[in-house]
N, C-alpha and C positions, 0 to 999 in steps of 0.2 A: 656590311658591318665593318669590314676592314677599312674601307674608304672613309667611313664616318670616324673611326678611331684615328686615322691619319689626319683628317681634317681637324679634329679636336686637338691633337698633338701640335699641328702646325700653328693653330691659333695660340696655344699656350706658349710656344716658342716665340712667336711674334710679339706677344705681350712681354715676355722676358727681354727680348732684344730692344724693345721700345724704352725700357728703363724701369727701375724699381718703383718709381712713383706711379706709373700707369698701372702696374700690376696690383697696387694696393688701393687704388681708387674704388669707391663703392659705386654701384650703378644707381641711377635715380629710380629706385624701387622702394616701396614701403619696407620697413624693417622686417615685417612679418608677411612676406609675399604668399606663403603657404602656411596653413595652420601648423604651428610647432616648429617652423623653420626660421632661423635667424641667419642672415647672410654671414655674420661673423662665425657662426657654427659650421658652415659648409665651405668656407674658403680657408686656405692655408696662408699663413704669413711667412712660411719658409720660402727662401728664394729658390727658383728652379734653375738648375744648371744642366742643360741638355748634354748628353754624351755624344760621342762621335757617331754612333749608330743612329741616334735620333736625327742628328744634323744631316747625315748622308741620306737617310730615308725621306725626311721631310723636305729637304731643300735641293740637294745635289741630284738625286735620282730623277725627280720630276723635270729638272732643267735638262738633264742628259736625254731623257725621253723626248721632250718637246723639241730639242735641237735636232735629234735624229728624224723625227716626223716632219719637221719643217723642211729639212734638207731633202728628204725623200720626195716631198711634194714640190720641190723647186721653188719654195717661197724663200728666196735669198734674203730679203729684208728681215723677215721674221727669224730666220736661222742666225743672222748676224746679231739680232737682239738677244736671242737665247744664248748664244755663245758669250756675249758680254755679261749676261746675268750669271752664267755658269762660272765665268772667271771671277766675278765678284763673290759668288757663293764660296768658291774654293778659298779665296782670300779671307773671307770671314771665318771659315772653318779653321784655317791655319792660325788665326788670331785667338779663337776661342778654345781650341784644343791643341796644346803644345806637344804633348806626348800621349801615345797610346801604347801601353806596355813599354817596350824598348824602342818603339818607332817614333822618330821625330816627325811630327805631322807636317809642319810647314816645309821641311826639307823633302819629305816623301811626295808631297803635292807638286813641288817644283820639279822634282826628278822624274815624275811619271806623267803628268798631264800637260805641262807647259808646251813641249814640242808638238804633240798632237793637236793641241788647241791652236797653236800658231799655224800649223798646216791647214786646219779647218778654216781659219781666218782667210788664208790665201785662196782656198778653194771657193769659199763663199764670195769673196770679192771678184773672183774670176768667173763665178757662176758655172763652175766646172763640176758636174755631177759625179764623174768618175773619181776625181781628186777628193771630192767631199766624201764619197763612199769609203775610199781607202783611209782617209784621215779619221773618219768617224769610227771605223773598225779599229784603227790604231788606238784611238782614245779609249774605246771600250776594252781593248786588250790591256791597256795601261791600268785601267781601273781594277781589272782582275789581277794583274801582277801586284798591285798595291795590297789587295785583299790577301794574296798569298803571303806577302811580306809581313802582314799584320797578324798572321796565324789564323786567318778567317777564310780558308779555301772554299768553304761551303757557300760563300757569297759570290755568285757568278752573275755578272751583268751581261745582257745580250743586246744586240741591235734590235730596236723595237720594230714591230710591223704595224701597219695601219689597222689591219684587222685585229681585234682584241685590244685596241688602245686603251690606256688608262684614262684618256681624256676624250670620251665620246661626245662631250659637249663643245668641242672646239674644232673648227675647220682649219686645217693646215694648208689649204690651197692658197696660192698667191692671189692677192686682190686683182680683180679684173679691171 
């Protein structure tokens, strides 16, 4: 049920990020697709502005997980891809959320995750499992330090394990 809720939230955020025109377009469905239901009655015209928590849960956390799983599997090409996506996601978060309480989000992102992501980049390029493991642990610790700074110490991110992965439909092994 939680995965379904996250999927619905992710779709809503993607529609928001695609632009206001997309969110207001009607589907090619009859006006009365179900008895007594009009699409204008069930959709909101209010713009959706995701908060920091939504952006972190819907976009940052899945990229962090996939990066860790790809590195653990030695799939360096995919780890490089996910690291690039994670960098882009952090850039987007810093543009969408400028402040969270007293915390300057773009500055916090730069101060906490830039160095570990640079170390991950070097480890991935060198295909160095030990360096990747250390840099990934440092990135994870940096995430948790940021959560502490944001007065959210209850949010604790861990290094993912393959067993119990949130992505059971994806193979993280390198291509053969």
